[in-house]
C-alpha positions as CSV (number, residue, x, y, z in Angstrom):
1,M,30.4,-37.3,-57.3
2,V,27.6,-39.9,-57.1
3,S,29.2,-43.2,-56.3
4,L,29.0,-45.4,-59.4
5,H,29.1,-48.5,-57.2
6,H,26.2,-47.1,-55.2
7,T,24.1,-46.4,-58.3
8,I,24.8,-49.8,-59.9
9,R,24.0,-51.6,-56.7
10,F,20.8,-49.6,-56.3
11,L,19.5,-50.2,-59.8
12,A,20.4,-53.9,-59.7
13,L,18.3,-54.2,-56.6
14,V,15.4,-52.5,-58.2
15,A,15.2,-55.4,-60.7
16,S,16.0,-58.2,-58.3
17,C,14.2,-57.5,-54.9
18,H,11.3,-59.8,-54.0
19,A,8.9,-59.9,-51.0
20,S,5.4,-60.8,-50.2
21,L,2.7,-58.3,-49.2
22,V,-0.9,-59.1,-48.1
23,I,-4.3,-57.3,-47.6
24,P,-4.8,-55.3,-44.3
25,R,-7.1,-56.9,-41.8
26,E,-7.1,-53.9,-39.4
27,R,-7.2,-50.3,-40.5
28,S,-8.1,-48.6,-37.2
29,N,-4.8,-46.6,-37.2
30,T,-5.2,-45.2,-40.7
31,P,-6.2,-41.6,-40.8
32,E,-9.1,-42.3,-43.1
33,A,-10.6,-45.2,-41.3
34,G,-14.4,-45.1,-40.7
35,A,-15.1,-41.8,-42.5
36,T,-16.2,-40.7,-46.0
37,F,-14.4,-37.7,-47.4
38,N,-15.6,-35.5,-50.3
39,N,-13.5,-32.4,-49.8
40,L,-11.0,-32.8,-52.6
41,Q,-11.3,-29.7,-54.7
42,I,-10.0,-28.8,-58.1
43,R,-8.0,-25.6,-57.6
44,A,-9.5,-22.7,-59.5
45,L,-6.2,-21.4,-60.7
46,P,-5.2,-23.1,-64.0
47,N,-3.8,-19.7,-65.0
48,A,-1.4,-20.5,-67.9
49,P,-2.5,-18.5,-70.9
50,N,-2.4,-21.5,-73.4
51,G,-2.4,-24.8,-71.5
52,Y,1.0,-26.5,-71.5
53,T,2.3,-24.2,-74.2
54,P,4.2,-21.1,-72.8
55,E,3.2,-17.9,-74.4
56,R,4.9,-14.6,-74.9
57,L,2.9,-11.6,-73.6
58,D,3.4,-8.0,-72.6
59,C,5.4,-7.6,-69.4
60,P,3.9,-6.0,-66.3
61,S,4.8,-2.3,-65.7
62,T,7.5,-3.3,-63.3
63,R,9.6,-5.6,-65.5
64,P,10.8,-8.8,-63.8
65,T,14.5,-9.0,-62.9
66,V,16.9,-11.5,-61.3
67,R,17.6,-10.5,-57.7
68,N,20.6,-11.1,-55.5
69,A,20.2,-13.9,-53.0
70,G,21.4,-11.9,-50.0
71,D,18.0,-11.9,-48.4
72,L,14.5,-13.4,-48.6
73,S,12.3,-11.9,-51.3
74,D,9.9,-9.2,-50.3
75,S,7.1,-11.5,-51.2
76,E,8.3,-14.2,-48.9
77,K,8.8,-11.7,-46.1
78,Q,5.3,-10.4,-46.5
79,W,3.9,-13.9,-46.5
80,L,5.9,-14.8,-43.4
81,D,4.3,-11.9,-41.5
82,T,0.9,-13.6,-42.1
83,R,1.9,-17.2,-41.7
84,L,3.8,-16.9,-38.4
85,G,0.7,-15.4,-36.8
86,K,-1.3,-18.4,-38.1
87,T,1.0,-20.9,-36.5
88,I,0.5,-19.6,-32.9
89,D,-2.9,-21.2,-32.1
90,P,-2.1,-24.6,-33.6
91,M,1.2,-24.7,-31.8
92,R,-0.5,-23.7,-28.5
93,D,-3.1,-26.4,-29.0
94,L,-0.5,-29.0,-29.9
95,L,1.5,-28.3,-26.8
96,Q,-1.6,-28.4,-24.6
97,R,-2.5,-31.9,-25.9
98,I,1.1,-33.1,-25.6
99,N,1.2,-31.8,-22.0
100,I,4.9,-31.7,-21.2
101,P,5.1,-32.6,-17.5
102,S,5.8,-29.7,-15.1
103,F,5.8,-27.2,-18.0
104,D,2.9,-25.1,-19.2
105,G,3.5,-25.1,-23.0
106,P,0.4,-23.1,-23.9
107,S,1.2,-20.3,-21.4
108,Y,4.8,-20.3,-22.8
109,I,3.4,-19.6,-26.3
110,T,1.0,-17.0,-25.1
111,T,3.8,-15.2,-23.2
112,N,5.9,-15.0,-26.3
113,E,3.4,-14.6,-29.0
114,N,4.1,-10.9,-29.6
115,N,7.8,-11.7,-30.0
116,R,7.7,-14.0,-33.0
117,S,11.5,-14.3,-33.2
118,A,11.2,-16.1,-29.8
119,L,8.7,-18.7,-31.0
120,P,9.6,-22.0,-32.6
121,N,10.1,-21.9,-36.4
122,I,9.4,-25.3,-37.8
123,G,10.4,-26.9,-41.1
124,I,9.4,-30.3,-42.5
125,A,11.4,-32.0,-45.2
126,M,10.1,-34.9,-47.3
127,S,12.7,-37.1,-49.0
128,G,12.8,-38.6,-52.4
129,G,12.3,-42.2,-53.2
130,G,9.6,-42.5,-55.9
131,Y,6.1,-43.8,-54.9
132,R,7.6,-45.2,-51.7
133,A,8.5,-41.7,-50.6
134,L,5.1,-40.3,-51.8
135,L,3.2,-42.9,-49.7
136,N,5.5,-43.1,-46.7
137,G,5.6,-39.3,-46.6
138,A,1.9,-39.1,-47.0
139,G,1.5,-41.2,-43.8
140,V,3.8,-38.8,-42.0
141,I,2.0,-35.7,-43.2
142,A,-1.3,-37.3,-42.2
143,A,0.1,-37.9,-38.7
144,F,1.2,-34.2,-38.6
145,D,-2.1,-32.8,-39.9
146,G,-4.7,-31.8,-37.3
147,R,-7.5,-32.0,-39.8
148,E,-7.2,-35.8,-40.1
149,Q,-9.5,-38.0,-38.1
150,N,-7.9,-39.1,-34.8
151,A,-4.8,-37.1,-35.5
152,T,-5.4,-35.0,-32.3
153,S,-6.2,-38.0,-30.1
154,P,-3.9,-39.1,-27.3
155,G,-0.6,-40.5,-28.6
156,H,-0.9,-38.6,-31.9
157,I,0.8,-35.4,-33.0
158,G,-1.7,-33.8,-35.4
159,G,-1.3,-30.0,-35.5
160,L,2.4,-30.1,-36.3
161,L,1.7,-29.4,-39.9
162,Q,-0.4,-26.4,-39.0
163,S,2.4,-25.2,-36.8
164,A,5.1,-25.5,-39.5
165,T,6.3,-22.6,-41.6
166,Y,8.1,-24.5,-44.4
167,L,7.4,-27.8,-46.2
168,S,10.1,-29.0,-48.6
169,G,10.0,-31.9,-51.0
170,L,12.2,-33.7,-53.4
171,S,11.5,-36.3,-56.1
172,G,8.7,-38.6,-54.6
173,G,8.5,-36.3,-51.6
174,G,8.1,-33.4,-54.1
175,W,5.2,-35.2,-55.8
176,L,3.5,-35.4,-52.4
177,V,4.1,-31.7,-51.6
178,G,3.1,-30.6,-55.1
179,S,0.0,-32.8,-55.3
180,L,-1.3,-31.4,-52.0
181,F,-0.8,-27.8,-53.1
182,M,-2.2,-28.3,-56.6
183,N,-5.3,-29.7,-55.0
184,N,-6.2,-26.9,-52.7
185,F,-3.8,-28.1,-49.9
186,T,-6.2,-31.0,-49.4
187,T,-5.6,-33.7,-46.7
188,V,-4.0,-37.1,-47.4
189,S,-7.2,-38.8,-46.6
190,D,-9.1,-36.9,-49.2
191,S,-6.4,-37.7,-51.7
192,L,-6.7,-41.4,-51.0
193,N,-10.5,-41.3,-51.0
194,D,-11.0,-39.1,-54.0
195,P,-14.5,-39.9,-55.1
196,S,-13.7,-39.0,-58.7
197,N,-10.9,-41.5,-58.8
198,T,-8.7,-38.9,-60.3
199,I,-5.5,-38.7,-58.2
200,W,-3.3,-41.2,-56.3
201,Q,-5.0,-44.1,-58.2
202,L,-1.8,-46.1,-58.4
203,D,-3.2,-49.5,-59.4
204,Q,-2.9,-48.2,-63.0
205,S,0.7,-47.7,-63.7
206,I,1.8,-44.2,-64.8
207,F,3.1,-45.9,-67.9
208,E,-0.4,-47.2,-68.8
209,G,-2.3,-44.1,-68.0
210,P,-5.6,-43.6,-66.1
211,D,-8.4,-46.2,-66.7
212,M,-11.0,-44.3,-68.7
213,G,-13.3,-47.3,-69.1
214,K,-12.2,-48.4,-72.5
215,I,-10.0,-51.2,-73.8
216,Q,-6.8,-50.5,-71.9
217,L,-4.6,-50.5,-75.0
218,L,-6.7,-47.7,-76.5
219,D,-6.6,-45.9,-73.1
220,T,-2.8,-46.1,-73.1
221,A,-2.6,-44.9,-76.7
222,D,-4.9,-42.0,-76.0
223,Y,-3.0,-41.1,-72.9
224,F,0.4,-40.9,-74.6
225,K,-1.1,-39.1,-77.6
226,T,-2.5,-36.4,-75.3
227,I,1.0,-36.1,-73.6
228,Q,2.7,-36.1,-77.0
229,N,0.4,-33.3,-78.3
230,Q,0.9,-31.2,-75.3
231,V,4.7,-31.4,-75.5
232,T,4.8,-31.0,-79.3
233,D,2.8,-27.7,-78.9
234,K,5.5,-26.5,-76.6
235,R,8.1,-27.3,-79.1
236,D,6.2,-25.6,-81.9
237,A,6.0,-22.5,-79.9
238,G,9.8,-22.3,-79.9
239,F,10.7,-23.9,-76.6
240,N,13.1,-26.8,-76.1
241,R,11.7,-30.2,-75.0
242,S,13.4,-32.8,-72.8
243,V,12.4,-36.1,-71.4
244,T,11.2,-34.3,-68.3
245,D,8.4,-32.7,-70.3
246,Y,6.9,-36.2,-70.9
247,W,7.7,-37.4,-67.4
248,G,6.1,-34.3,-65.8
249,R,2.9,-34.6,-68.0
250,A,2.5,-38.2,-67.0
251,L,3.0,-37.4,-63.3
252,S,0.3,-34.8,-63.6
253,F,-2.4,-37.3,-64.5
254,Q,-1.8,-39.0,-61.2
255,L,-1.2,-36.0,-59.0
256,I,-3.5,-33.2,-60.2
257,N,-7.3,-33.4,-60.0
258,A,-8.0,-31.8,-63.4
259,T,-8.8,-32.9,-67.0
260,D,-5.8,-34.2,-68.9
261,G,-3.5,-33.7,-65.9
262,G,-4.2,-30.0,-65.6
263,P,-1.9,-28.7,-68.4
264,A,-2.7,-25.1,-67.4
265,Y,-1.8,-25.4,-63.7
266,T,1.3,-23.5,-62.9
267,W,3.6,-23.6,-59.9
268,S,3.3,-19.8,-59.4
269,S,-0.4,-20.1,-59.1
270,I,0.1,-21.4,-55.5
271,A,0.9,-17.8,-54.6
272,L,-2.5,-16.8,-55.9
273,A,-4.5,-19.3,-53.9
274,D,-6.5,-17.8,-51.0
275,N,-5.4,-20.4,-48.4
276,F,-1.7,-19.6,-49.2
277,K,-2.2,-15.8,-49.3
278,Q,-4.0,-16.0,-46.0
279,G,-1.1,-17.9,-44.4
280,D,-3.2,-21.1,-43.9
281,T,-0.6,-23.4,-45.4
282,P,3.2,-23.8,-45.0
283,F,5.6,-22.5,-47.6
284,P,6.2,-25.2,-50.2
285,V,9.7,-25.7,-51.7
286,L,10.9,-28.2,-54.2
287,V,14.6,-28.9,-54.9
288,A,16.6,-29.7,-58.0
289,D,20.3,-30.0,-58.8
290,G,22.0,-28.0,-61.4
291,R,24.0,-29.9,-64.1
292,A,26.5,-27.9,-65.9
293,P,26.6,-28.3,-69.7
294,G,28.4,-31.5,-70.8
295,E,28.5,-32.9,-67.2
296,L,27.1,-36.3,-66.6
297,L,27.6,-37.2,-63.0
298,I,26.4,-34.9,-60.2
299,S,29.2,-33.7,-57.9
300,G,28.8,-33.3,-54.2
301,N,29.1,-29.6,-54.5
302,T,26.7,-29.0,-57.4
303,T,24.5,-25.9,-57.3
304,V,21.2,-26.7,-55.5
305,Y,18.2,-24.8,-56.8
306,E,14.8,-24.4,-55.2
307,F,11.3,-23.7,-56.6
308,N,9.0,-21.8,-54.3
309,P,5.7,-20.2,-55.1
310,F,7.5,-16.9,-55.9
311,E,10.9,-17.8,-57.3
312,L,13.4,-20.2,-58.8
313,G,16.9,-19.8,-57.7
314,T,19.8,-20.7,-55.4
315,W,21.4,-19.6,-52.2
316,D,24.7,-21.1,-53.3
317,P,27.6,-18.7,-54.0
318,T,27.8,-19.9,-57.6
319,T,24.7,-18.4,-59.1
320,Y,23.4,-16.7,-55.9
321,G,20.3,-15.4,-57.4
322,F,16.5,-15.8,-57.8
323,V,14.2,-15.1,-60.7
324,P,10.3,-14.9,-60.5
325,V,9.1,-18.4,-61.3
326,E,6.0,-16.9,-63.1
327,F,8.3,-15.5,-65.8
328,L,10.5,-18.6,-66.5
329,G,11.0,-18.9,-70.2
330,S,11.6,-15.2,-70.6
331,N,14.9,-14.2,-72.3
332,F,16.8,-12.7,-69.3
333,S,20.3,-11.5,-69.9
334,N,22.6,-10.0,-67.2
335,G,19.7,-10.3,-64.8
336,E,17.3,-8.2,-66.9
337,L,14.9,-8.3,-69.9
338,A,16.1,-6.0,-72.7
339,P,13.7,-3.3,-73.8
340,G,11.1,-4.6,-76.1
341,V,11.6,-8.3,-75.0
342,Q,8.3,-9.8,-74.0
343,C,7.6,-11.8,-70.9
344,V,6.8,-15.5,-71.1
345,R,4.0,-17.0,-69.0
346,G,3.0,-20.6,-68.5
347,F,6.5,-22.1,-68.6
348,D,6.3,-23.0,-64.9
349,N,3.9,-25.9,-65.4
350,A,3.4,-27.6,-62.1
351,G,3.9,-31.1,-63.5
352,F,7.1,-30.0,-65.3
353,I,8.5,-28.6,-62.0
354,M,7.5,-31.8,-60.1
355,G,9.1,-33.8,-62.8
356,T,12.3,-31.7,-62.7
357,S,12.8,-32.6,-59.1
358,S,12.5,-36.3,-60.0
359,S,14.1,-36.8,-63.4
360,L,16.2,-40.0,-62.9
361,F,16.8,-40.8,-66.6
362,N,20.6,-40.2,-66.6
363,Q,20.9,-43.0,-64.2
364,F,19.6,-45.3,-66.9
365,L,22.2,-44.0,-69.3
366,L,24.9,-44.9,-66.8
367,N,23.6,-48.3,-65.7
368,V,21.1,-49.8,-68.1
369,N,23.4,-52.8,-68.8
370,T,23.4,-53.7,-65.1
371,T,19.6,-54.4,-65.1
372,S,17.7,-57.6,-65.9
373,I,15.5,-56.1,-68.6
374,P,15.6,-58.1,-71.9
375,S,18.7,-57.6,-74.1
376,F,16.8,-56.1,-77.1
377,A,15.3,-53.5,-74.7
378,K,18.8,-52.7,-73.3
379,D,20.2,-52.2,-76.8
380,F,17.3,-50.0,-77.8
381,I,17.3,-47.9,-74.7
382,T,21.1,-47.5,-74.7
383,D,21.1,-46.3,-78.3
384,I,18.3,-43.8,-77.8
385,L,19.6,-42.6,-74.4
386,T,23.1,-42.2,-75.7
387,S,21.8,-40.0,-78.5
388,I,19.6,-38.0,-76.2
389,G,22.3,-37.7,-73.6
390,Q,24.8,-36.2,-76.1
391,D,22.4,-33.3,-76.4
392,N,21.8,-33.1,-72.6
393,N,18.1,-33.9,-73.1
394,D,18.0,-36.4,-70.3
395,I,17.5,-33.5,-68.0
396,A,14.9,-30.7,-67.5
397,D,15.6,-27.9,-69.9
398,Y,15.0,-24.4,-68.7
399,T,16.0,-22.7,-72.0
400,P,16.5,-19.7,-72.2
401,N,18.7,-19.7,-69.1
402,P,17.2,-17.1,-66.8
403,F,20.7,-16.6,-65.2
404,Y,22.5,-16.0,-68.5
405,G,25.2,-13.4,-68.0
406,Y,24.5,-13.4,-64.2
407,Q,27.4,-13.9,-61.7
408,N,29.8,-14.5,-64.6
409,S,32.8,-14.9,-62.3
410,T,31.3,-17.7,-60.1
411,S,28.5,-19.4,-62.1
412,R,29.5,-22.2,-64.5
413,N,26.2,-21.7,-66.3
414,A,26.4,-18.0,-66.8
415,Q,27.6,-18.2,-70.4
416,S,25.3,-21.1,-71.4
417,G,22.0,-20.4,-73.1
418,R,20.5,-23.4,-71.3
419,L,19.8,-24.0,-67.6
420,T,19.8,-27.8,-67.1
421,L,18.4,-29.2,-63.9
422,V,18.0,-32.8,-62.7
423,D,16.7,-34.8,-59.8
424,G,17.4,-33.1,-56.5
425,G,18.7,-36.3,-54.9
426,E,21.4,-37.0,-57.4
427,D,24.1,-35.4,-55.2
428,L,23.0,-37.9,-52.5
429,Q,21.2,-35.1,-50.5
430,N,17.9,-37.0,-50.8
431,I,16.3,-35.1,-47.9
432,P,15.6,-31.5,-49.1
433,L,17.3,-29.8,-46.2
434,H,19.1,-27.2,-48.2
435,P,16.2,-24.6,-48.4
436,L,15.5,-25.1,-44.6
437,I,19.0,-24.5,-43.3
438,Q,19.4,-21.1,-45.0
439,P,20.2,-18.5,-42.2
440,N,17.8,-16.0,-43.7
441,R,14.9,-18.4,-43.0
442,Q,15.8,-18.9,-39.3
443,V,14.3,-22.4,-39.1
444,D,15.3,-23.9,-35.8
445,V,13.8,-27.4,-35.9
446,I,13.5,-29.6,-39.0
447,F,11.5,-32.9,-39.1
448,A,13.5,-34.7,-41.7
449,V,11.5,-37.7,-43.2
450,D,13.8,-40.2,-44.9
451,S,12.3,-42.7,-47.4
452,S,15.6,-43.3,-49.1
453,A,16.8,-46.7,-50.5
454,D,20.3,-46.7,-49.1
455,T,20.8,-50.3,-47.9
456,D,20.8,-53.5,-49.9
457,N,17.2,-54.1,-48.7
458,V,16.0,-50.6,-49.7
459,W,15.9,-49.0,-46.2
460,P,17.5,-45.6,-45.3
461,N,20.9,-45.5,-43.4
462,G,21.5,-41.7,-43.1
463,T,23.3,-41.3,-46.4
464,S,21.4,-38.1,-47.1
465,L,22.3,-36.5,-43.7
466,V,25.9,-37.4,-44.2
467,A,25.9,-35.8,-47.7
468,T,24.4,-32.5,-46.3
469,Y,26.9,-32.5,-43.4
470,Q,29.8,-33.1,-45.7
471,R,28.7,-30.4,-48.2
472,N,28.4,-27.9,-45.3
473,L,32.1,-28.7,-44.5
474,N,33.2,-28.5,-48.2
475,S,36.4,-26.4,-48.5
476,S,35.0,-24.8,-51.7
477,G,32.7,-22.7,-49.5
478,I,29.6,-24.1,-51.2
479,G,27.8,-24.1,-47.9
480,N,27.9,-20.3,-47.9
481,G,27.2,-19.6,-44.2
482,T,24.8,-22.5,-43.5
483,S,25.3,-24.5,-40.3
484,F,24.5,-28.1,-39.9
485,P,24.9,-30.4,-36.9
486,S,27.5,-33.2,-36.8
487,I,26.4,-36.4,-38.4
488,P,28.0,-39.9,-38.0
489,D,28.9,-42.2,-40.8
490,T,26.3,-44.5,-42.3
491,N,27.8,-47.6,-40.6
492,T,27.2,-46.0,-37.3
493,F,23.6,-45.3,-38.2
494,V,23.0,-49.0,-38.7
495,N,25.2,-50.3,-35.9
496,L,23.6,-48.0,-33.3
497,G,20.1,-48.4,-34.7
498,L,19.8,-44.6,-35.5
499,N,17.9,-45.6,-38.6
500,T,15.4,-47.7,-36.7
501,R,13.7,-44.9,-34.8
502,P,13.6,-41.1,-34.7
503,T,17.0,-39.6,-33.8
504,F,17.8,-36.0,-32.9
505,F,21.0,-34.3,-34.2
506,G,22.3,-31.0,-33.0
507,C,20.9,-31.2,-29.5
508,N,23.8,-29.2,-28.0
509,S,23.7,-26.0,-30.0
510,S,26.8,-24.7,-28.2
511,N,28.9,-27.1,-30.3
512,T,28.3,-24.8,-33.3
513,S,29.5,-21.3,-34.0
514,S,26.2,-20.1,-35.5
515,M,22.5,-20.9,-35.1
516,T,22.0,-24.5,-36.2
517,P,18.7,-26.2,-36.5
518,L,17.8,-29.3,-34.5
519,I,17.3,-32.2,-36.9
520,V,14.6,-34.7,-36.0
521,Y,15.4,-37.6,-38.3
522,I,12.4,-39.9,-39.0
523,P,13.5,-42.9,-41.1
524,N,11.2,-45.3,-42.9
525,H,10.9,-48.5,-40.9
526,P,8.5,-51.5,-40.9
527,Y,5.9,-50.9,-38.2
528,V,2.9,-52.7,-39.8
529,F,4.1,-53.1,-43.4
530,Q,7.3,-53.9,-45.4
531,S,7.5,-50.4,-46.8
532,N,10.9,-51.0,-48.5
533,V,9.3,-51.1,-52.0
534,T,11.8,-50.4,-54.8
535,T,11.9,-46.8,-56.1
536,F,10.9,-47.7,-59.6
537,T,7.8,-49.8,-58.7
538,A,5.2,-48.3,-61.0
539,S,1.9,-49.4,-59.5
540,Y,0.3,-50.3,-56.2
541,N,-3.1,-51.9,-55.6
542,T,-5.3,-49.9,-53.3
543,S,-4.7,-52.2,-50.3
544,A,-0.9,-51.9,-50.6
545,R,-1.1,-48.1,-51.2
546,N,-3.1,-47.7,-48.0
547,A,-0.8,-50.0,-46.1
548,M,2.2,-47.9,-47.1
549,V,0.4,-44.8,-45.9
550,Q,-0.6,-46.5,-42.6
551,N,2.9,-47.5,-42.0
552,G,4.2,-44.0,-42.6
553,Y,1.6,-42.8,-40.0
554,N,3.0,-45.3,-37.5
555,V,6.6,-44.2,-38.3
556,A,5.7,-40.6,-37.4
557,T,3.8,-41.4,-34.3
558,M,5.9,-44.4,-33.2
559,G,2.9,-46.6,-33.4
560,N,0.6,-44.0,-31.9
561,A,3.0,-43.8,-29.0
562,T,2.7,-47.6,-28.3
563,V,6.5,-48.0,-28.9
564,D,7.3,-45.1,-26.6
565,P,4.4,-43.5,-24.7
566,Q,6.6,-40.3,-24.2
567,W,7.1,-39.8,-27.9
568,P,4.6,-37.0,-28.3
569,V,6.2,-35.2,-25.3
570,C,9.6,-35.6,-27.0
571,V,8.2,-34.1,-30.2
572,G,7.0,-31.1,-28.2
573,C,10.4,-30.8,-26.6
574,A,12.1,-30.8,-30.0
575,I,9.8,-28.1,-31.2
576,L,10.6,-25.9,-28.2
577,S,14.3,-26.6,-27.9
578,R,15.8,-23.6,-29.7
579,S,13.1,-21.3,-28.5
580,L,13.8,-22.2,-24.9
581,E,17.4,-21.3,-25.5
582,R,16.5,-17.9,-27.0
583,T,14.2,-17.0,-24.2
584,E,16.7,-18.4,-21.6
585,T,13.9,-20.6,-20.2
586,Q,14.9,-23.6,-18.1
587,V,14.5,-26.9,-20.0
588,P,11.9,-29.1,-18.4
589,R,13.1,-32.3,-16.8
590,A,10.8,-34.3,-19.1
591,C,12.6,-32.7,-22.1
592,E,16.0,-33.5,-20.7
593,E,14.9,-37.1,-20.5
594,C,13.7,-37.0,-24.1
595,F,17.1,-35.6,-25.2
596,E,18.9,-38.3,-23.3
597,R,16.8,-40.9,-25.1
598,Y,16.7,-39.5,-28.7
599,C,19.8,-37.3,-29.2
600,W,22.8,-38.8,-30.8
601,D,25.5,-38.6,-28.1
602,G,28.5,-38.6,-30.4
603,T,29.2,-42.3,-30.1
604,T,30.4,-44.0,-33.4
605,N,30.8,-47.6,-34.5
606,S,32.1,-47.6,-38.1
607,T,32.6,-51.3,-38.5
608,R,30.9,-52.7,-41.5
609,P,27.4,-53.9,-40.5
610,G,25.9,-57.2,-41.6
611,P,22.7,-57.3,-43.7
612,Y,20.1,-54.9,-42.5
613,E,16.7,-56.6,-42.1
614,P,14.7,-54.7,-39.5
615,P,11.8,-56.5,-37.8
616,F,8.3,-55.2,-37.4
617,K,7.6,-52.9,-34.5
618,G,3.9,-53.5,-34.6
619,Q,1.4,-56.1,-35.9
620,A,2.0,-56.8,-39.5
621,L,-0.9,-56.1,-41.9
622,L,-1.9,-58.9,-44.2
623,I,-2.5,-57.8,-47.8
624,S,-2.5,-59.4,-51.2
625,G,-0.8,-58.4,-54.4
626,A,2.7,-58.3,-52.9
627,A,4.7,-59.7,-55.8
628,D,3.6,-56.9,-58.1
629,L,5.4,-54.4,-55.8
630,R,8.7,-56.1,-56.2
631,G,10.9,-56.8,-59.1
632,N,8.9,-55.4,-62.0
633,G,9.5,-51.7,-61.3
634,L,12.5,-51.2,-63.6
635,V,11.0,-53.1,-66.5
636,A,7.9,-50.8,-66.4
637,V,10.1,-47.7,-66.2
638,A,12.2,-49.0,-69.1
639,A,9.2,-49.4,-71.2
640,A,8.1,-45.9,-70.4
641,V,11.5,-44.5,-71.2
642,V,11.3,-46.2,-74.6
643,V,7.9,-44.6,-75.4
644,A,8.9,-41.1,-74.1
645,L,12.2,-41.1,-75.9
646,M,10.7,-42.3,-79.1
647,M,8.5,-39.2,-78.9
648,V,11.6,-37.0,-78.4
649,V,13.5,-38.6,-81.3
650,V,10.8,-39.0,-83.8
651,I,8.5,-36.0,-83.4
């Protein structure tokens, strides 16, 4: 189960952390520096039939069913055939620019391009952590994206995103992934420089709403009224509401470039976008945890669900099934729709799904009294959350349960009319590795970006990797055939500095009995900015926002290879590692040196470390407005919870 001590300590820190941040003097390393971008596009697929309100319509001639999770869906297989072909040229170009000494990377790709099972299969996983994860992760994605200015220059690693097959996100990392895909798979730079000031404008708190040029109080009132009306219409159509409905609608105003937060934009519409259908993007996956009815804490072996453009479901041996995401809200029973039962469309609202992967409200129910918010607010929130929590409404409610009557002997939810999902990091697996380690997907290298707040000073310490490793070893069999490399304890991460730089895990695949992906762990670290901003910080001025992204760019590139000039070569070696094994190709000496430098060698030091306060690795940016990023986050969230829960209780 989630450690109560860990949660109490974390939320107490949210209210008490302080630091100073200042305005950047130098932005030459930012992906957007020196250019004007006007490529942000509203996606032309707001395809829900009635805005935010799901609607019952006639089913297609082939009625949707729940499928067994024994294999990839036919839709994903067909998409993979297209995507894998599209990764070849970017991968060849990336390896040419990296130029591994005494090894012809481009020729290696050309030699094997007709044998796709021999080529590298890359996954990228973006951790949770609120806006900190959104912005740090955005910097990493910008560094990986060959479309960004300077990303293909010497010392950079642009093109990795175009070479990747899968891109997973969770909580704040899920906001990043979802926002990019909801906006035509735009670049990070275009999102930051949106000329319409529609998305990623974080100087206005999500709890105030977008600035529409009126008196702010009226703006906020209009904003919440719009959200209230959208969610009320869903209720009036006969569908359950939960706090996540309000949270997801609010997120949409910041993440989707469309009027009123794009209430008609669905997650399944990603599959209809031309760039996705043509294999020009990775395969996006968001992660959420199942919470059994009546359960409060999330156990370490909870069922992990994924949302992809085609399906919602789980590979875990509990439910072990997938349902078409387009038809969520339909009344499935025993894996089928009874004759005459209509299909529901529009339930899979994109904001609702992004909110599902980041619904942290049950943590307030557990720990509101440990925070520093005023006592009257504590009493009010506690009373309301206790009432809501008794009805399991502090979750995302997917009623009717699409897996009702399915896998009755193994699923705890099979006899519940509700499927209740919560934040994907509540089982401590804050990096969404679960979808990428499934044997059917055959991913052989995962770039795992960790923006977690594990230490007292809100830096990562490997907790998420430890949780995934321990889950894989769980005697219950919840791992279900997945393989994950050995991971040391969190004290070792800090004592050996494994959380201060990229670290490779699983370099020696002979240590495992089955195909195990190489994990390239990329932890948040201060290169040019103190990016350890608390998870619940609700607003960032533009300078701070950009500095967070710039720091993430430096995290991914190791300061554009100024910390280690061989880092791009080592990225190339990580990409090729499993492929070289499969083709029985000798590992280049330069790669052997990279593995000696970056692979965890099995050494441990489990003594309790002192306070973790990492120094800058580059020249610190000087920006203003620092105090607003620290200490006020939880108060703002508490106020929003009051507003949202009043809607749930009163309406």
